[in-house]
C-alpha positions as CSV (number, residue, x, y, z in Angstrom):
1,M,2.8,-3.2,-13.0
2,D,6.6,-3.7,-13.3
3,A,9.3,-1.1,-12.7
4,V,9.9,-0.7,-16.5
5,S,6.3,0.2,-17.1
6,F,6.4,2.7,-14.3
7,L,9.6,4.2,-15.7
8,A,8.0,4.5,-19.2
9,K,4.9,6.2,-17.9
10,G,7.0,8.5,-15.8
11,L,9.0,9.5,-18.8
12,L,5.9,10.4,-20.7
13,L,4.4,12.3,-17.8
14,G,7.6,14.3,-17.1
15,F,8.0,15.2,-20.8
16,S,4.4,16.3,-21.1
17,I,4.5,18.4,-17.9
18,A,7.7,20.2,-19.0
19,A,6.7,20.8,-22.7
20,P,4.2,23.6,-22.4
21,V,6.1,26.9,-22.7
22,G,5.5,28.9,-19.6
23,P,7.8,31.2,-17.6
24,I,10.4,28.5,-17.0
25,G,10.5,27.7,-20.7
26,L,11.0,31.4,-21.6
27,L,13.8,31.6,-19.1
28,C,15.4,28.5,-20.6
29,I,15.2,30.0,-24.1
30,R,16.4,33.4,-23.1
31,R,19.4,32.0,-21.1
32,T,20.3,29.7,-24.0
33,L,20.4,32.6,-26.3
34,S,22.4,34.8,-24.0
35,G,24.6,32.2,-22.3
36,G,24.7,29.1,-24.4
37,M,23.3,25.6,-24.3
38,V,24.8,24.6,-21.0
39,L,23.2,27.6,-19.1
40,G,19.9,26.9,-20.8
41,F,19.9,23.2,-20.1
42,A,21.0,23.8,-16.4
43,S,17.9,26.1,-16.1
44,G,15.7,23.3,-17.4
45,L,17.3,20.7,-15.1
46,G,16.3,22.9,-12.1
47,A,12.7,22.6,-13.2
48,A,13.1,18.8,-13.8
49,A,14.5,18.4,-10.3
50,A,11.5,20.3,-8.8
51,D,9.1,18.1,-10.8
52,A,10.8,15.0,-9.5
53,F,10.5,16.4,-6.0
54,Y,6.8,16.9,-6.3
55,G,6.5,13.5,-8.0
56,A,8.2,11.9,-5.0
57,V,5.9,13.6,-2.6
58,A,2.9,12.3,-4.5
59,A,4.4,8.8,-5.3
60,F,5.5,8.0,-1.7
61,G,2.3,9.5,-0.1
62,L,4.1,12.1,2.0
63,T,0.9,13.7,3.1
64,A,2.5,15.8,5.8
65,V,4.8,17.4,3.3
66,S,2.0,17.9,0.9
67,Q,-0.2,19.6,3.6
68,V,2.7,22.0,4.6
69,L,3.3,23.0,1.0
70,M,-0.3,23.5,0.2
71,G,-0.8,25.5,3.4
72,Q,1.9,27.9,2.4
73,Q,0.5,28.7,-1.1
74,V,0.1,32.4,-0.5
75,A,3.6,32.9,0.8
76,L,5.0,30.8,-2.0
77,R,3.0,32.6,-4.7
78,V,4.2,36.0,-3.3
79,V,7.8,34.9,-3.3
80,G,7.6,33.2,-6.7
81,G,5.8,36.3,-8.2
82,A,8.4,38.6,-6.8
83,V,11.3,36.6,-8.2
84,L,9.5,36.3,-11.6
85,L,9.1,40.1,-11.6
86,W,12.7,40.7,-10.8
87,L,13.7,38.3,-13.6
88,A,11.3,40.0,-16.0
89,I,12.9,43.4,-15.4
90,G,16.4,42.0,-15.8
91,T,15.4,40.1,-19.0
92,F,13.7,43.2,-20.5
93,R,16.7,45.4,-19.8
94,A,19.4,42.8,-20.8
95,K,21.7,43.6,-23.6
96,P,22.4,40.7,-26.1
97,A,25.7,39.0,-25.3
98,S,28.3,39.1,-28.1
99,E,29.2,35.5,-27.4
100,A,28.1,32.6,-25.4
101,A,29.3,32.3,-21.8
102,P,32.1,29.7,-21.2
103,A,30.8,26.3,-20.3
104,G,33.1,26.2,-17.3
105,N,31.2,29.0,-15.5
106,G,30.1,26.7,-12.8
107,R,28.7,29.4,-10.5
108,G,26.4,30.8,-13.3
109,V,25.2,27.3,-14.1
110,L,24.5,26.5,-10.5
111,A,22.6,29.8,-10.1
112,A,20.5,29.0,-13.2
113,F,19.7,25.5,-11.8
114,L,18.7,26.7,-8.4
115,S,16.7,29.7,-9.6
116,T,14.4,27.6,-11.8
117,A,14.1,24.9,-9.2
118,A,13.0,27.5,-6.7
119,L,10.5,29.0,-9.1
120,T,9.0,25.6,-9.9
121,V,8.8,24.6,-6.2
122,A,7.0,27.9,-5.6
123,N,4.0,26.5,-7.4
124,P,2.7,23.9,-5.0
125,A,-0.4,23.4,-7.0
126,T,1.7,21.3,-9.3
127,I,1.5,18.5,-6.7
128,L,-2.2,18.1,-7.3
129,S,-1.6,17.0,-10.9
130,F,0.9,14.5,-9.7
131,V,-1.4,13.2,-7.0
132,A,-4.2,12.8,-9.5
133,V,-2.1,11.1,-12.2
134,F,-0.2,8.9,-9.8
135,G,-3.4,7.9,-8.1
136,A,-4.9,6.9,-11.4
137,L,-1.9,4.8,-12.2
138,G,-1.9,3.1,-8.8
139,V,1.2,4.9,-7.5
140,G,1.1,6.3,-4.0
141,I,0.5,5.2,-0.4
142,G,0.8,1.5,-0.1
143,S,2.3,1.0,-3.6
144,D,5.5,-0.9,-4.3
145,A,8.5,1.3,-3.5
146,G,10.4,0.1,-6.6
147,G,7.5,1.1,-8.9
148,A,7.2,4.5,-7.2
149,S,11.0,5.1,-7.4
150,A,10.9,4.1,-11.1
151,M,8.0,6.5,-11.7
152,V,9.8,9.4,-10.1
153,A,13.0,8.7,-12.0
154,G,11.0,8.6,-15.2
155,V,9.5,12.0,-14.4
156,F,12.9,13.5,-14.0
157,L,14.4,11.9,-17.1
158,G,11.3,12.8,-19.2
159,S,11.4,16.4,-18.1
160,A,15.2,16.6,-18.6
161,A,14.8,15.2,-22.1
162,W,12.5,18.0,-23.0
163,W,14.8,20.7,-21.6
164,L,17.7,19.1,-23.5
165,L,15.8,19.2,-26.8
166,L,14.7,22.8,-26.2
167,A,18.1,24.2,-25.2
168,G,19.8,22.2,-28.0
169,G,17.3,23.5,-30.6
170,V,17.6,27.1,-29.5
171,A,21.4,26.8,-29.3
172,L,21.5,25.6,-33.0
173,A,19.5,28.6,-34.1
174,R,21.4,31.1,-31.9
175,D,24.2,31.8,-34.5
176,R,21.5,32.7,-37.1
177,I,19.9,35.3,-34.8
178,G,21.4,38.8,-34.9
179,P,21.9,41.2,-31.9
180,E,18.8,43.3,-32.8
181,T,16.6,40.2,-32.9
182,L,18.0,39.1,-29.6
183,R,17.2,42.5,-28.1
184,W,13.6,42.2,-29.1
185,I,13.4,38.6,-27.9
186,N,14.7,39.8,-24.5
187,R,12.1,42.6,-24.4
188,G,9.3,40.2,-25.4
189,S,10.4,37.6,-22.9
190,G,10.6,40.2,-20.2
191,L,7.1,41.4,-20.9
192,V,5.6,37.9,-20.9
193,L,7.5,37.0,-17.7
194,G,6.2,40.2,-16.2
195,A,2.7,39.2,-17.1
196,F,3.2,35.8,-15.4
197,A,4.5,37.6,-12.3
198,L,1.6,40.1,-12.1
199,Y,-0.9,37.2,-12.6
200,A,0.6,35.3,-9.7
201,L,0.6,38.4,-7.4
202,A,-2.9,39.4,-8.5
203,G,-4.1,35.9,-7.5
204,V,-2.8,36.5,-4.0
205,V,-4.7,39.8,-3.8
206,V,-7.9,38.4,-5.2
207,G,-7.8,35.4,-2.9
208,A,-7.0,37.4,0.2
């Protein structure tokens, strides 16, 4: 299979993994509504970078890294659940912004990128799906390095494409949404994020 085929399959895989609206999707939507498209897209790119990282672990057969990450599932779930809970409380209590944050706010953009990257990495079970799919496609230990690299690049670009579409679509609708609607969106997003956080933390308790 040539590099172009690996790239195309990676694009589809990255897009399909990013598309389901979970806690990261909600954060991207909420940050786009409150801070503008740049902030929302930066949040999505953090998740895309984390997906590419796990894709690289699977594609290049880094079993040692895989074992370390999977061995720390409890700690990662506790940290990820706690961060999600903190974000949920902040989202629920947030007041709608009167205008979008300036695009030049680099520190806020970097923080948005890093926070979603950390949250995505805190779910090491994601690597299992990459290992399964990459194995089925013949990508992994012993595979061509060029094909593996193209696959990982495709995963990142496919995921990034979804976040660009989501942030762009929400940004276009932002001006048609009033402050009261934004307030209820914040509250609803906060409750859903809180539910994700409690689910993650409950899984640690049940599994203990």
